[in-house]
C-alpha positions in Angstrom: 66.7 122.0 143.2 69.9 122.2 141.1 73.1 122.9 143.0 76.7 123.3 141.8 78.6 120.2 142.6 80.8 120.6 145.7 83.9 118.3 145.1 85.1 118.9 148.5 82.4 116.8 150.1 83.6 113.6 151.7 81.1 111.6 149.8 81.9 111.5 146.2 79.2 112.8 143.7 78.0 110.2 141.3 78.5 111.0 137.7 77.1 109.7 134.3 79.6 110.5 131.4 78.5 111.2 127.9 81.3 110.8 125.2 80.7 112.6 121.9 81.9 110.9 118.7 82.0 113.4 115.8 82.1 112.4 112.3 85.9 112.7 112.1 86.5 110.5 115.1 87.3 106.8 114.8 85.6 104.3 117.2 89.1 104.0 118.9 89.5 107.7 119.3 86.1 108.1 120.8 86.8 105.4 123.3 90.0 106.9 124.2 88.4 110.4 124.7 85.8 108.9 127.0 88.5 107.1 128.9 90.4 110.3 129.4 87.1 112.0 130.5 86.8 109.2 133.2 90.2 109.9 134.4 89.7 113.6 134.6 86.4 113.0 136.6 88.2 110.7 139.0 90.9 113.3 139.5 88.2 115.8 140.1 86.9 113.5 142.8 83.8 112.1 141.2 82.5 108.7 141.3 81.6 107.3 137.7 78.5 105.2 137.8 78.0 104.7 134.0 78.9 106.1 130.6 78.0 106.0 127.0 79.3 107.3 123.7 76.9 109.3 121.3 77.5 109.6 117.7 77.1 113.3 116.5 76.6 114.0 112.9 74.9 117.4 113.1 75.0 119.5 116.4 71.8 121.1 117.4 71.8 124.7 118.8 69.5 124.0 121.8 71.1 120.8 123.3 74.1 119.9 121.0 72.4 116.5 120.8 68.8 115.7 119.7 66.0 116.0 122.4 65.2 112.2 122.0 68.9 111.2 122.7 68.9 113.6 125.8 65.7 111.8 127.1 67.4 108.4 126.6 70.5 109.7 128.5 68.3 111.1 131.3 66.8 107.7 131.7 70.3 106.0 131.8 71.6 108.5 134.3 68.8 108.0 136.7 68.9 104.2 136.4 72.6 104.5 137.4 71.8 106.7 140.4 73.8 109.7 138.9 73.6 113.1 140.6 75.1 114.9 137.6 75.8 114.5 134.0 79.2 115.2 132.4 79.4 115.9 128.7 82.7 115.4 126.9 82.5 118.5 124.9 82.0 122.2 125.4 78.4 123.4 126.0 77.3 126.9 125.5 75.6 128.6 128.5 72.1 128.1 126.8 72.7 124.5 125.9 73.8 123.8 129.6 70.6 125.4 130.8 68.5 123.4 128.4 70.1 120.1 129.5 69.4 120.9 133.2 65.8 121.8 132.4 65.3 118.6 130.4 67.1 116.2 132.8 66.6 117.8 136.2 70.2 117.0 137.0 73.2 119.2 137.2 75.0 119.0 133.9 78.7 120.2 133.5 81.0 120.0 130.4 84.6 119.0 129.9 85.9 122.5 130.5 84.2 122.9 133.9 85.8 119.5 135.0 89.3 120.8 134.0 88.6 124.1 135.6 87.6 122.3 138.9 90.8 120.2 138.8 92.9 123.3 138.3 91.2 125.1 141.1 92.0 122.1 143.4 95.6 121.8 142.5 96.9 125.4 142.0 99.4 126.4 144.7 101.2 129.4 143.7 99.7 132.9 143.4 100.3 132.9 139.7 98.5 129.6 139.2 95.6 130.6 141.4 95.2 133.9 139.6 95.1 132.1 136.2 92.6 129.6 137.6 90.5 132.5 138.9 90.5 134.3 135.6 89.5 131.2 133.7 86.7 130.5 136.0 85.4 134.0 136.0 85.4 134.1 132.3 83.6 130.8 132.2 81.0 131.9 134.7 80.2 135.3 133.4 77.8 134.1 130.5 76.4 131.5 133.0 75.2 133.9 135.7 71.7 133.4 134.6 71.9 129.7 135.0 73.2 130.3 138.7 70.3 132.7 139.4 67.7 130.1 137.9 69.0 127.6 140.4 68.6 130.3 143.2 65.0 131.1 142.3 64.1 127.4 142.4 65.5 127.2 145.7 63.6 130.1 147.1 60.4 129.0 145.4 60.5 131.3 142.5 57.7 133.5 141.0 56.4 136.9 142.3 58.7 139.8 142.8 61.8 137.6 143.3 62.1 137.2 139.5 62.6 141.0 139.1 65.0 141.2 142.0 67.0 138.3 140.4 67.2 140.0 137.1 68.4 143.2 138.8 71.0 141.1 140.9 72.4 139.5 137.8 73.3 142.8 136.3 75.1 143.7 139.6 76.9 140.3 139.6 77.9 140.8 136.0 79.5 144.1 136.8 81.3 142.6 139.8 82.5 139.7 137.6 83.8 141.9 134.9 85.6 144.0 137.5 87.2 140.9 138.9 88.3 139.8 135.5 89.9 143.1 134.8 91.6 142.9 138.3 92.9 139.4 137.6 94.2 140.4 134.2 96.2 143.3 135.8 97.7 141.0 138.5 98.6 138.4 135.9 100.3 141.1 133.8 102.3 142.1 137.0 103.3 138.5 137.5 104.4 138.2 133.9 106.5 141.4 134.4 108.2 139.9 137.5 108.8 136.6 135.6 110.4 138.6 132.8 112.6 140.4 135.3 113.7 137.0 136.7 114.4 135.7 133.2 116.4 138.7 132.5 118.6 138.2 135.5 119.0 134.6 134.5 120.2 135.6 131.1 122.7 137.8 132.8 124.1 134.6 133.7 124.3 132.9 130.4 122.9 129.4 131.5 120.9 127.4 128.9 117.3 126.8 129.8 115.1 123.8 128.9 111.4 123.3 129.5 109.7 119.9 130.1 106.6 119.6 128.0 104.3 116.8 127.1 101.0 115.1 127.6 99.6 115.2 131.2 100.7 112.2 133.2 103.6 111.3 130.8 106.2 111.6 133.6 107.6 115.1 133.3 107.7 115.7 137.1 109.4 112.3 137.6 112.0 113.3 135.0 112.7 116.6 136.8 112.8 114.9 140.2 115.3 112.2 138.9 117.6 114.7 137.3 117.6 117.4 139.9 116.6 115.8 143.2 113.6 118.1 143.4 110.5 117.1 145.2 107.9 118.0 142.7 104.5 116.3 143.1 104.5 113.2 140.7 101.1 111.5 141.0 99.4 109.0 138.6 96.7 111.6 138.0 96.0 114.0 135.2 97.2 117.6 135.9 99.4 116.6 138.9 101.6 119.7 138.0 100.2 123.1 137.6 102.9 125.3 138.9 106.2 125.8 136.9 109.2 124.6 138.8 112.7 125.5 137.8 115.8 123.6 139.0 119.5 123.8 138.1 121.4 120.7 137.1 125.1 120.2 136.2 125.6 118.2 132.9 128.4 115.7 132.2 130.6 118.4 130.5 130.3 120.6 133.8 127.8 122.9 132.0 124.9 124.1 134.1 121.3 123.8 132.7 118.0 125.3 134.2 115.3 122.8 133.7 111.6 123.8 134.1 108.6 121.6 134.6 105.3 122.8 133.1 101.6 122.0 133.0 100.7 119.0 130.9 98.6 119.0 127.8 95.6 117.0 126.8 93.6 116.3 123.7 90.8 118.8 123.1 92.5 121.3 125.4 90.1 124.2 125.7 91.4 127.3 124.1 90.5 129.4 127.0 92.9 127.5 129.1 95.7 128.0 126.7 95.1 131.8 127.0 94.5 131.8 130.7 97.6 129.8 131.5 100.0 131.7 129.1 102.0 133.0 131.8 102.8 129.5 132.9 103.4 128.3 129.5 105.8 131.2 128.9 108.5 129.2 130.4 108.2 127.0 127.2 108.3 130.0 125.1 111.4 131.4 126.6 113.4 128.1 126.8 116.4 127.5 124.5 115.2 124.0 123.8 112.3 121.5 124.8 112.2 118.2 126.4 109.1 116.5 125.1 108.3 113.7 127.4 106.1 110.9 126.1 104.7 107.9 127.9 106.1 105.2 125.6 104.0 102.5 127.1 100.6 104.3 126.4 98.6 102.8 123.4 97.7 106.2 122.3 101.2 107.8 122.6 101.1 108.9 118.9 97.9 110.8 119.6 99.6 112.4 122.7 102.5 113.4 120.5 100.2 115.1 118.0 98.2 116.8 120.7 101.2 118.3 122.4 102.7 119.5 119.0 99.4 121.1 118.3 99.5 123.2 121.5 103.2 124.1 120.9 102.2 125.3 117.5 99.5 127.4 119.0 102.1 128.9 121.3 104.3 129.5 118.4 107.2 127.5 119.6 106.9 124.5 117.4 110.2 125.3 115.7 112.3 125.2 118.8 114.9 122.4 119.1 113.2 119.4 120.7 114.6 116.2 122.4 112.0 113.6 122.9 112.2 111.6 126.1 110.4 108.2 125.6 109.6 107.5 129.2 108.2 104.5 131.1 110.1 102.0 129.0 109.9 99.4 131.9 106.1 99.2 131.0 106.5 98.8 127.4 104.9 95.7 126.0 105.3 96.3 122.2 108.9 97.0 121.0 107.6 97.4 117.4 105.5 100.3 118.5 108.5 102.0 120.2 110.5 101.6 117.1 107.8 103.4 115.1 107.6 106.0 117.9 111.3 106.7 117.6 111.0 107.1 113.8 108.2 109.7 114.4 109.7 111.4 117.4 113.3 112.1 116.5 115.7 112.8 118.0 114.7 110.7 121.0 116.2 108.9 124.2 114.5 105.9 125.8 114.3 106.2 129.6 112.7 104.9 132.7 112.6 107.0 135.8 111.4 103.9 137.7 114.7 102.0 137.2 117.0 104.6 136.0 117.2 103.2 132.4 118.6 105.6 129.9 119.3 108.5 132.3 123.0 108.6 131.6 122.3 108.8 127.7 119.7 111.6 128.6 122.3 113.6 130.5 124.7 113.3 127.6 122.1 114.4 125.0 121.1 117.3 127.3 124.8 118.5 127.2 124.8 118.3 123.4 121.6 120.4 123.1 122.6 122.8 125.8 126.1 123.6 124.1 124.3 124.2 120.8 127.8 123.2 119.2 131.2 124.3 120.1 133.4 126.7 118.4 137.2 127.2 118.8 137.9 130.9 119.7 140.8 133.2 120.2 140.3 136.0 122.5 142.0 139.1 123.9 140.0 140.0 127.0 140.9 143.0 129.3 142.2 141.5 132.5 139.6 143.7 134.3 136.8 141.7 132.7 136.9 138.8 135.2 133.3 138.1 134.4 134.0 137.1 130.8 137.2 135.2 131.7 135.0 133.4 134.3 132.4 132.8 131.6 134.9 131.1 129.3 136.2 128.9 132.1 132.8 128.0 133.3 130.9 127.3 130.0 133.7 126.2 127.7 137.1 124.4 127.6 140.2 126.6 128.0 143.1 125.3 125.6 145.6 127.9 126.7 145.7 131.1 128.6 148.4 133.9 129.1 148.5 137.4 130.0 150.0 140.2 127.9 150.1 143.8 129.5 146.6 144.4 130.7 145.0 141.7 128.6 144.2 138.0 129.0 144.9 135.9 125.9 142.7 132.9 125.6 142.4 130.1 123.2 139.2 128.0 124.0 136.3 125.9 122.8 133.2 127.7 123.6 129.5 126.9 122.9 128.1 128.9 120.1 125.3 130.2 122.3 128.0 132.1 124.5 129.7 133.8 121.6 127.8 137.2 121.9 129.3 138.3 125.3 132.8 137.8 124.0 132.3 138.8 120.4 134.0 142.3 120.9 137.2 140.6 122.0 137.5 137.9 119.2 140.8 137.4 117.4 141.1 135.9 113.9 144.0 133.7 114.9 145.9 133.1 118.1 147.9 135.9 119.5 151.7 135.4 119.3 153.2 133.9 122.6 154.9 136.2 125.0 158.9 136.3 124.8 159.0 134.9 128.3 156.8 131.9 127.3 153.1 131.2 128.0 151.8 132.2 131.4 148.7 130.6 132.9 146.7 133.0 134.9 144.6 132.0 137.9 141.4 130.1 137.1 138.4 132.5 137.6 
């Protein structure tokens, strides 16, 4: 009898892992992919009893691998006492059914592992909706597999097969309805988030999104800079829900900083689509903080993997400040020098001991200001909102009142020019005959 693994059981299920090395993969890359799968399985709650990497030159339609190789894997898994096999690739519904028929074990692929982790860790309504959508879309073409398991449990045969086929059609309709409902609710979540962003843009505060490979230290950076209490575990996908916090930069300029879900190599495209509402924070940000684990031997691969996802999201051209994190664990300074050459501009930090945090804050101030411009303004005295904006976001050089206007000379970040553009003067207004008058700070 084949049953869906229950990761909530106290006793961890025993798994046998199968890494796939395609022609374009080097032995090092294949080993790193398998190590990542192992960490994903441990995060999911599985106990890994054994693993192997299989070279794949030509995929087969029925099993992805050749039947002889599948029989060898079955023998190795049984010898290891495994209850399920995990394939480090995406299996089609037909391939998954064939694997289970050949091995007599439950077989899951990389995508199902990631979906289960997301289901365990999603906290907010938005993230839970996104997980539900991804899982429904994954399960729809696999309903026949689920009913095959049920028929075996009931003994199969006879009239039960016909009933099962009829029930599959009912289930498909229910799943399609649930998918449509999830999409409608996610659309409403996006609308609400757009309204929230619009209200934030009414207060012209710059925004930055923390992006990077999973477990690179994004949540630790957010916690250190903002005093937030975001979950920061040494596990993959510790953060699934976007968290936004306000910080004050050294130039007294506020910044909204958002943590986002981490990326991995071979990130399933379905998850990029399903989690687009979460990743929208990266799309809407003024600039990105790309956090990298500088101590990881595959950090350059992590850099490329994250950049590939950013390109898929269409935000690869946004200004990026690279944060080379976990410097306290770095053992190869030469590798860091190469990383700094590739990932420029960058700041070296360690959230464990506070190294580089001061420099990071200064660089954030530079990125947030987007450059300063000296401006001369004649603003109606009734526009306290704009006068306050100049005081809050810029540096006031002089200020005086003339009739019903406030005349201001100031240095203002370029990003804040639009609200005051109608009141710009080409040169400073002449001083009042009674001398300059400072108005009250607003």
